[in-house]
C-alpha positions in Angstrom: 73.9 -12.2 -31.9 77.3 -10.8 -33.2 77.4 -10.0 -37.0 80.9 -10.2 -38.5 81.5 -8.6 -41.9 84.8 -9.2 -43.7 86.0 -7.5 -46.9 88.8 -8.5 -49.3 91.4 -6.1 -50.6 93.8 -7.3 -53.4 96.4 -6.0 -55.9 98.6 -7.8 -58.5 101.8 -7.1 -56.7 100.7 -7.1 -53.1 99.4 -9.8 -50.7 95.6 -9.7 -50.2 94.1 -8.4 -47.0 90.7 -9.1 -45.3 89.6 -6.2 -43.1 86.8 -7.2 -40.7 84.3 -5.6 -38.3 81.7 -7.0 -35.9 78.4 -5.6 -35.0 76.9 -6.6 -31.6 73.2 -6.8 -31.7 71.4 -6.2 -28.4 70.0 -7.6 -26.2 72.6 -10.3 -26.0 71.8 -14.1 -25.7 71.7 -15.1 -22.0 73.6 -18.0 -20.5 72.5 -19.6 -17.3 74.6 -21.1 -14.5 73.0 -23.0 -11.5 73.9 -24.9 -8.4 72.3 -26.5 -5.4 73.4 -27.0 -1.8 72.1 -28.9 1.3 72.9 -27.9 4.9 72.0 -29.9 8.0 70.6 -27.3 10.5 71.7 -29.6 13.3 75.3 -29.0 12.3 76.3 -32.7 12.3 76.1 -35.9 10.2 72.6 -36.2 8.8 70.3 -38.6 10.6 66.7 -39.5 10.6 64.5 -36.6 11.8 67.1 -33.9 11.0 66.0 -30.7 9.3 67.9 -29.9 6.1 68.0 -26.5 4.4 68.1 -26.7 0.6 69.2 -23.7 -1.5 68.9 -23.7 -5.3 70.6 -20.8 -7.1 70.7 -19.6 -10.7 72.2 -16.6 -12.5 72.7 -15.2 -16.0 76.4 -15.0 -16.7 76.1 -12.6 -19.7 75.7 -8.9 -19.2 73.2 -7.0 -21.3 71.1 -10.1 -21.7 67.8 -11.2 -20.2 66.6 -14.6 -18.9 62.8 -14.2 -19.3 60.4 -16.0 -17.0 63.0 -17.7 -14.8 61.6 -20.4 -12.6 63.2 -22.8 -10.1 61.3 -26.0 -9.2 62.1 -28.9 -6.9 60.1 -32.1 -6.7 60.9 -33.5 -3.3 62.1 -37.1 -3.3 60.3 -39.8 -1.2 62.8 -39.7 1.7 62.1 -36.0 2.5 59.2 -34.2 4.1 58.7 -30.5 3.5 58.7 -28.3 6.5 55.7 -25.9 6.1 56.3 -22.2 6.0 60.0 -22.4 5.2 59.9 -21.4 1.5 61.8 -18.2 0.5 62.4 -16.7 -2.9 65.3 -14.4 -3.3 65.6 -14.2 0.5 62.0 -13.2 1.1 59.5 -15.5 2.8 56.6 -16.6 0.6 53.5 -18.6 1.4 53.0 -22.3 0.5 49.7 -21.3 -1.3 49.7 -20.8 -5.1 48.7 -17.5 -6.6 49.3 -14.9 -3.8 53.0 -14.3 -4.4 55.9 -15.6 -6.4 56.3 -19.0 -4.7 54.3 -22.0 -3.5 54.5 -25.7 -2.4 51.9 -28.0 -4.0 51.8 -31.8 -4.2 55.4 -32.3 -3.2 56.8 -29.7 -5.5 58.5 -26.4 -4.5 58.2 -23.6 -7.0 59.9 -20.1 -7.0 59.1 -17.6 -9.8 62.0 -15.2 -10.4 60.6 -13.3 -13.3 62.9 -11.7 -15.8 66.6 -11.8 -14.8 68.4 -8.8 -16.2 71.5 -8.8 -14.0 74.3 -11.3 -13.3 73.6 -11.7 -9.6 72.7 -15.0 -8.0 68.9 -15.6 -7.5 67.7 -18.3 -5.0 65.0 -20.5 -3.7 65.4 -21.9 -0.2 63.3 -24.3 1.8 63.6 -26.8 4.6 62.8 -30.6 4.6 63.1 -33.3 7.2 64.6 -36.7 6.7 61.9 -39.4 7.1 62.1 -42.3 9.5 62.9 -45.0 7.0 65.9 -43.3 5.5 68.7 -44.4 7.9 71.7 -45.6 6.0 70.3 -44.4 2.6 71.3 -41.7 0.1 68.7 -39.1 -0.8 69.3 -37.4 -4.2 67.4 -34.2 -4.8 67.2 -32.8 -8.3 65.9 -29.3 -9.1 64.9 -27.8 -12.4 66.0 -24.3 -13.5 64.2 -22.9 -16.6 63.8 -19.7 -18.6 62.5 -18.7 -22.0 65.1 -19.2 -24.6 67.7 -21.0 -22.4 68.2 -24.7 -22.1 66.9 -26.2 -18.8 69.4 -27.2 -16.1 69.0 -29.7 -13.3 71.3 -28.9 -10.3 71.5 -31.9 -8.0 72.7 -32.6 -4.5 72.9 -35.9 -2.6 72.8 -36.3 1.2 74.0 -39.4 3.0 71.8 -40.4 6.0 73.9 -42.0 8.6 72.9 -45.1 10.6 72.9 -44.2 14.3 75.8 -46.0 16.0 75.2 -47.7 19.2 76.1 -44.9 21.6 79.3 -45.3 23.5 78.4 -45.5 27.2 79.8 -42.7 29.3 82.8 -43.7 31.4 80.8 -43.9 34.6 77.7 -45.5 33.1 78.3 -49.1 33.8 77.6 -50.0 30.2 74.1 -48.4 29.9 73.2 -46.5 26.7 72.3 -43.5 28.7 70.2 -42.5 31.7 66.5 -42.3 31.4 64.4 -41.3 34.3 60.8 -40.0 34.6 60.2 -36.8 36.6 58.2 -36.4 39.7 57.0 -40.0 39.8 55.3 -39.8 43.2 53.8 -36.3 42.7 55.7 -34.9 45.6 57.1 -31.9 43.7 55.4 -28.6 43.0 53.3 -26.3 45.2 51.6 -27.7 48.3 48.2 -26.8 47.0 46.6 -26.4 43.6 45.2 -23.1 42.4 42.0 -24.4 40.7 39.0 -24.2 43.1 40.3 -26.8 45.6 43.6 -27.5 47.2 43.8 -30.9 45.5 43.1 -29.6 42.0 46.2 -28.4 40.1 46.7 -26.8 36.8 48.9 -28.8 34.5 51.6 -26.2 34.6 51.8 -26.5 38.4 52.8 -30.2 38.3 56.5 -30.7 37.3 57.0 -33.3 34.5 53.4 -34.2 33.9 51.0 -33.5 31.0 47.3 -34.5 30.9 44.5 -35.0 28.5 41.8 -34.0 31.1 40.4 -30.7 29.8 36.7 -31.2 30.7 36.7 -27.9 32.5 38.2 -25.9 29.6 41.7 -26.2 30.8 44.0 -29.1 31.6 43.8 -30.1 35.3 45.5 -32.8 37.4 44.0 -34.0 40.7 46.5 -34.7 43.5 45.6 -36.0 47.0 47.8 -35.2 50.0 47.6 -37.5 53.1 49.8 -35.3 55.2 48.0 -32.0 54.4 44.6 -33.8 54.7 43.1 -32.8 51.4 40.6 -33.8 50.4 39.3 -34.7 53.9 38.4 -38.2 52.8 42.0 -39.0 52.1 42.3 -40.6 55.6 39.8 -43.3 54.5 42.3 -44.8 52.1 45.6 -46.7 52.5 48.7 -44.5 52.9 50.5 -44.0 49.5 53.5 -46.3 48.8 55.9 -43.4 48.4 55.7 -40.0 50.1 52.5 -38.2 51.0 50.9 -37.4 47.7 49.3 -39.3 44.8 47.3 -38.6 41.7 43.7 -39.5 40.7 43.5 -40.2 37.0 39.8 -39.4 36.9 39.9 -35.7 37.8 36.9 -34.8 35.7 37.0 -37.5 33.0 38.8 -40.7 32.0 42.0 -38.8 31.7 45.5 -39.8 30.8 48.7 -38.5 32.5 51.8 -38.8 30.4 55.5 -37.7 30.0 57.7 -37.6 26.9 61.3 -38.7 27.5 64.4 -38.7 25.4 65.5 -42.3 24.7 68.0 -44.3 22.7 67.0 -47.0 20.3 67.8 -50.4 21.7 67.5 -49.4 25.3 65.5 -51.6 27.7 63.4 -49.4 29.9 61.9 -50.6 33.1 58.6 -49.3 34.5 56.9 -49.6 37.9 53.7 -48.1 39.3 51.2 -48.5 42.2 47.5 -48.4 41.6 44.4 -48.2 43.9 40.7 -48.0 43.3 38.6 -45.3 44.8 35.0 -46.5 45.2 35.8 -50.1 44.4 37.6 -51.9 41.6 39.0 -49.4 39.1 40.8 -50.2 35.9 43.6 -48.3 34.2 46.1 -49.0 31.5 49.8 -48.2 30.7 50.6 -46.8 27.2 54.2 -46.7 26.0 55.4 -45.8 22.5 56.5 -43.1 20.0 55.6 -39.5 20.6 52.8 -38.4 18.3 50.3 -35.5 18.1 47.6 -37.7 19.7 48.5 -39.2 23.1 45.9 -41.9 22.6 47.9 -43.2 19.7 50.4 -44.5 22.2 50.5 -48.3 22.3 48.7 -50.0 25.2 51.2 -52.2 27.1 49.2 -53.5 30.1 45.9 -53.1 31.8 45.4 -53.4 35.6 42.5 -53.4 38.1 42.6 -52.9 41.8 40.2 -52.4 44.7 40.3 -49.6 47.3 41.9 -51.4 50.2 45.4 -52.4 49.1 47.7 -50.7 46.6 48.6 -52.9 43.7 52.2 -52.8 42.3 53.0 -53.5 38.7 56.3 -53.7 36.7 57.3 -54.3 33.1 59.9 -53.6 30.5 59.9 -51.9 27.2 62.6 -52.0 24.4 63.0 -48.8 22.5 62.5 -49.5 18.7 64.9 -48.5 16.0 64.8 -44.8 15.2 62.7 -43.8 18.3 64.6 -41.1 20.1 61.7 -40.0 22.2 59.3 -42.2 24.1 55.9 -41.4 25.6 54.9 -43.1 28.9 51.2 -42.7 29.7 48.6 -43.8 32.3 45.0 -43.8 31.2 41.8 -44.3 33.2 39.7 -47.0 31.6 36.8 -47.4 34.0 35.7 -46.6 37.6 33.8 -48.8 40.1 30.5 -46.9 39.9 30.8 -45.5 36.4 31.5 -42.0 37.7 34.2 -40.7 35.3 35.2 -38.0 37.8 36.1 -40.5 40.6 38.7 -43.3 40.4 42.1 -44.7 39.6 44.7 -43.5 42.2 48.3 -43.6 41.0 51.6 -43.4 42.8 55.3 -44.4 43.0 55.8 -44.4 39.2 59.1 -45.1 37.6 60.1 -45.3 34.0 63.7 -45.6 33.0 67.0 -47.4 33.2 68.2 -49.6 36.1 70.3 -48.2 38.9 74.0 -48.3 38.3 76.2 -47.7 41.2 79.9 -46.6 40.9 82.2 -46.4 43.9 85.6 -44.7 43.7 88.1 -44.9 46.5 91.1 -42.8 47.3 93.7 -42.8 50.1 95.6 -39.9 51.7 98.6 -39.9 51.8 99.2 -42.0 48.7 102.2 -44.2 48.1 104.8 -44.7 50.8 103.9 -44.5 54.5 105.5 -45.3 57.8 104.5 -46.9 61.0 102.2 -44.7 63.0 101.0 -42.7 60.0 97.3 -42.1 59.7 95.6 -43.0 56.4 92.4 -41.4 55.4 90.2 -43.5 53.1 87.5 -41.8 51.1 84.9 -43.5 49.0 82.5 -41.6 46.7 79.4 -43.6 45.8 77.2 -42.4 42.9 74.2 -43.8 41.1 74.8 -43.2 37.4 71.7 -45.1 36.3 68.0 -44.1 36.3 66.1 -45.7 39.2 67.2 -45.4 42.8 69.7 -47.9 44.2 67.5 -49.0 47.1 68.8 -49.9 50.5 72.4 -49.1 49.6 75.0 -50.3 52.2 78.7 -49.4 52.3 81.1 -51.8 54.0 84.9 -51.6 54.3 87.1 -54.1 56.2 90.1 -52.5 58.0 93.1 -53.8 56.1 95.9 -55.9 57.6 98.7 -53.7 58.9 96.4 -51.0 60.2 94.1 -50.3 63.1 90.9 -48.2 63.0 91.1 -44.7 64.4 88.1 -44.4 66.7 85.5 -41.8 65.9 86.8 -41.1 62.4 83.8 -42.0 60.3 82.2 -39.1 58.3 79.5 -39.0 55.7 79.1 -36.2 53.2 75.9 -35.7 51.3 74.6 -32.6 49.5 77.7 -30.7 50.7 76.9 -31.4 54.3 79.3 -33.6 56.4 78.1 -35.5 59.4 80.2 -37.4 62.0 79.1 -41.0 62.6 79.6 -42.7 66.0 81.4 -46.0 66.2 78.5 -47.8 68.0 75.3 -49.3 66.6 72.8 -46.6 67.4 70.4 -44.2 65.7 72.9 -42.7 63.1 73.7 -44.3 59.8 76.8 -46.2 60.5 79.1 -48.0 62.9 82.5 -49.8 63.4 82.3 -53.4 64.5 84.5 -56.5 64.2 87.1 -54.7 62.1 84.7 -53.3 59.6 83.1 -49.9 58.9 79.5 -50.1 57.8 77.3 -47.1 56.6 73.7 -47.3 55.6 73.4 -45.0 52.5 69.6 -45.6 52.1 67.9 -45.2 48.7 70.6 -43.6 46.5 69.0 -41.4 43.8 70.7 -40.9 40.4 73.2 -38.1 39.8 70.6 -35.9 38.1 69.2 -35.5 41.7 72.4 -36.1 43.7 75.3 -35.0 41.4 78.1 -35.5 43.9 76.7 -38.8 45.3 77.6 -39.7 48.9 81.2 -39.8 50.3 82.2 -42.0 53.2 85.5 -41.4 54.9 87.4 -42.9 57.9 91.0 -43.2 59.2 93.3 -46.1 60.0 96.8 -46.1 61.6 99.7 -48.0 60.3 100.9 -50.7 62.8 104.4 -51.7 63.6 105.9 -54.8 62.0 104.8 -54.2 58.4 107.9 -52.6 56.9 108.3 -53.5 53.2 104.8 -54.8 53.1 101.8 -53.4 51.2 98.5 -52.2 52.8 95.7 -52.9 50.3 92.1 -51.8 50.7 88.9 -51.7 48.7 85.3 -51.2 49.8 82.0 -52.7 48.7 78.5 -51.3 48.1 75.4 -53.5 48.0 72.0 -52.3 46.8 68.6 -53.4 45.7 67.7 -53.1 42.0 63.9 -52.7 42.4 63.3 -52.9 38.6 64.9 -56.3 38.2 64.1 -57.3 41.8 67.6 -58.4 42.5 70.4 -57.6 44.9 73.5 -56.2 43.4 76.9 -55.1 44.6 80.0 -53.2 43.3 83.5 -53.1 44.6 85.6 -50.0 44.6 89.0 -49.7 43.0 91.9 -51.0 45.2 94.2 -48.5 46.8 97.7 -49.6 47.9 100.3 -48.1 50.3 103.8 -49.4 50.9 105.2 -49.3 54.4 108.7 -48.0 54.5 111.2 -47.6 57.3 111.0 -44.7 59.6 114.1 -42.5 60.2 116.2 -44.1 62.9 117.3 -42.2 66.0 120.3 -43.4 68.0 120.8 -43.3 71.8 124.2 -44.2 73.4 125.9 -44.3 76.7 129.2 -45.4 78.3 130.0 -46.7 81.7 133.2 -47.6 83.5 133.3 -50.2 86.4 136.3 -50.9 88.6 136.5 -54.6 88.9 138.2 -54.2 92.2 135.0 -52.7 93.5 136.8 -49.7 95.2 138.1 -46.3 94.3 140.2 -46.5 91.2 144.0 -46.6 91.7 147.0 -47.2 89.5 147.0 -50.8 88.3 143.3 -51.4 88.8 141.4 -53.2 86.0 138.4 -51.2 84.7 135.6 -52.7 82.6 134.3 -50.3 80.0 130.8 -50.8 78.4 129.7 -48.7 75.4 126.0 -49.1 74.5 123.9 -47.9 71.6 120.3 -48.5 70.5 117.8 -47.4 67.9 114.9 -45.7 69.7 112.5 -45.8 66.7 110.5 -49.0 65.9 110.3 -50.0 62.3 113.4 -48.2 61.4 117.0 -49.4 60.8 120.5 -48.2 61.7 122.7 -49.4 58.8 126.2 -50.7 59.5 126.3 -49.6 63.2 129.8 -49.4 64.6 131.2 -48.6 68.1 134.8 -47.4 68.3 136.9 -46.4 71.3 140.4 -45.0 71.1 142.1 -45.8 74.4 143.6 -42.7 76.1 147.2 -42.5 77.2 146.5 -43.4 80.8 145.0 -46.8 80.1 146.4 -50.1 78.9 144.2 -52.7 77.1 143.8 -56.1 78.8 144.2 -58.5 75.8 141.4 -61.0 75.1 138.7 -59.0 77.0 136.9 -57.6 74.0 133.2 -58.5 73.6 130.6 -57.5 71.0 126.9 -57.9 72.0 127.9 -60.1 74.9 130.1 -62.5 72.8 133.9 -62.6 73.0 135.8 -61.6 69.9 139.4 -61.8 69.0 141.7 -58.8 69.0 142.7 -59.6 65.4 141.0 -57.7 62.6 139.1 -59.5 60.0 138.1 -62.8 61.6 135.0 -61.7 63.4 133.0 -58.5 64.1 135.5 -57.0 66.6 139.1 -56.1 66.9 141.8 -54.1 68.8 144.3 -52.5 66.6 146.8 -49.7 67.4 145.0 -48.6 70.6 141.5 -48.6 69.1 138.6 -50.9 69.8 136.1 -51.6 67.1 132.8 -53.4 67.4 130.8 -54.0 64.2 127.1 -54.3 65.1 125.7 -54.6 61.5 122.2 -53.4 60.8 120.2 -52.6 63.9 116.5 -53.3 63.2 115.3 -53.5 66.8 115.2 -51.1 69.8 117.4 -53.2 72.1 120.7 -52.1 73.6 123.8 -53.3 71.7 127.2 -53.3 73.4 131.0 -53.3 73.2 132.8 -54.3 76.4 136.6 -54.4 77.1 139.0 -54.2 80.0 141.8 -51.7 80.6 144.4 -51.2 83.4 145.4 -47.8 84.9 148.9 -47.1 84.0 151.6 -46.0 86.4 151.9 -42.2 86.7 148.1 -41.7 86.7 147.6 -41.3 90.4 145.6 -38.1 91.1 144.7 -37.8 87.4 141.3 -37.9 85.7 141.2 -40.2 82.7 138.6 -39.3 80.1 137.6 -42.0 77.6 135.4 -41.0 74.7 133.8 -43.6 72.4 132.4 -43.0 68.9 129.0 -44.5 67.8 128.2 -44.3 64.1 125.8 -45.6 61.4 125.4 -44.9 57.7 122.1 -43.2 58.0 122.3 -41.5 61.4 124.4 -38.6 62.8 
C-alpha cells in the first residue's frame, strides 16, 4: 500500500499549509490483465471438423508486485473436442497427465500452472480443439478462468461462429455436379506386374494403388490379385475372363478380408457405384459397405449383399447420397462367406466404380474467325472432355458439314495424349470417316480429366462455296455417350461457331476491238464499229459503279444514234438512260458488276477526210470505285 502523511502548518496572519509525504510499502499490490483468442488453423471460416488454436494470456500490470500461484483453466464447452498432446504452458509443451509438469488436461478441463508472476510480461496457455460434427451454424462460447492469490478472478471469453457449409458452386465445366468423385484403380490394372510376397499374385498393400485391406492374417496386410494375361495363378484359365482388363482381386486372400478406399466427398452428392463379382469354388457371398470414415473399417454401413457362382460374373449397381457433414466417404468390399467354407479362397472382384456420373463438355472453335471469303478453308476444332467421374462410354463425335461449304478430303485429325493421328475418309479400321456430308469419329470410352486432362480434340476442314456472299456459315457438333451408372444414353452439343461470307476483291479485265463495217481495209469515210468490253474475273466479288468511257480522237467522227450499252441502244443525251455522247466522249454506265460475264459499250465512228495513210489510236477508260 501507499501511506500518505499530511501535516498542518498555521499562523495568525498567514494562510495555513498542509505539507504531505507518501511512503510506498513493498511489495506492491498486483493487478491482473487477461485476454483470450481463437485461431482457425485452416485459415478460413470455421467449419465442422476444423482445428482451432486457443490462447489464454494473463499478465501483472504493476511493477514490483507479485501474483502468487497464478493459474489459467479452461473448461471446454460441449461443441469442442480437445486435440490430445497440444497443450503448452508459456510456450513449452506439457503432457496431458496431471502431476508430472505444470499443465494437464482432465475431464474436459485444461489447466496451466504459471506459479508466481513477478514481471509484467504476458504468460500463456495454448491448446487445440476440434469443432464437433453437430455444431454447423452454431456459436461456441469458450470461457477461461484466470486466478491468483490476492487478485480477483477474471474470465476472458471468446466466441467462434461455425459456418454452415454452402452448397458448393459447380466449376464452370462441371455440368452442374458438386465436384468430381472417382475411385482409384477400380479394375486392379495399376501397380507392378507381380506381387512381392511369396507368389506373383500376392501383393503387399503398398503395391496396389488406391486400395487398403483388413487382411493381415500373415502379419502384414496383403491383397491377392489374379492376372489372366500373365497366367498367375495357373488356374486362372479355368475361370471366365474378367469384365475389364486382365486382372481382378480375390477378397479371401487369407481370411474374410475387406478391401476399401476413402474418398473426399461433398454432402448432398449422389454417388453411383458399380462392381462385378464371381465365386471361386461355387457360390460366394460378399457385401458392399459405404459410409463415414472411422477408425474401424467394419463400422462402415452395409449397403448391399450379393452372391454369385463361378461360371458367370454378376454385375451390381447402386447409389449413395452423402449425408450432411460427411466430407470423406469409405467404400468397402467385404467377403462374407465362401462356397466350401475355406476363408482363404473366394469372392473375386473386378470393374469397380464409385463416384459421380460422366459429364461431357464439348467446345468448338473455327479458324479463321469472323469474316471469310469464297474459297477460304475453315478449320473446325472440337475439344471433348469428361468433367465427371465415371467414363463416358462409347462416345461418338458427329458434325454435319454446314451449308455454304464443302468438306476438304483427308482433313480429319484426332489428338489424344498429345499425339495427333490422321483419319481416313472411308469406313475402315481407324476411328472415323466422312460420309453423307457428315464427319464421324468414335472416341471410345472417354475417361475423366484426372486421367485425360486435355480430353480428345477432333479437327477437320471445309471450303467456302461460291454463291453465299452476305450469308452466315453456322456449325456445331454433337457428342453422344453412354452413362453406365444411370444406364442411359446422353448427348451434348457444342457451342455454335459462325462465319460471315463477304465479297472477295474484284479484278477487272478489259479489251477493245475495232471492226470496219465495210469489211475491207479501212479508208477515209469508212464506218468503224468500236466495242469496249470489261468483266470481273473473280466470282463472289463486286465491281462497284463500273463505267466505260471513250474520248474520240481527232481522226474520227461519231455516227449519231449508234451507242449501245450491254447490247441495248441508248440515247446520246445525258441523263435519260445509262449511256450518252457529250463533247466527243462516250460514256456507258454499267452499274455494279456482280458476275463474271463480259459487259460492253458499242458505238460507230467514221474516218474523217485527211486521215489517209494515218494511224488512228483510240484509247478507252474502264473504271470502278473499288478497282484500279
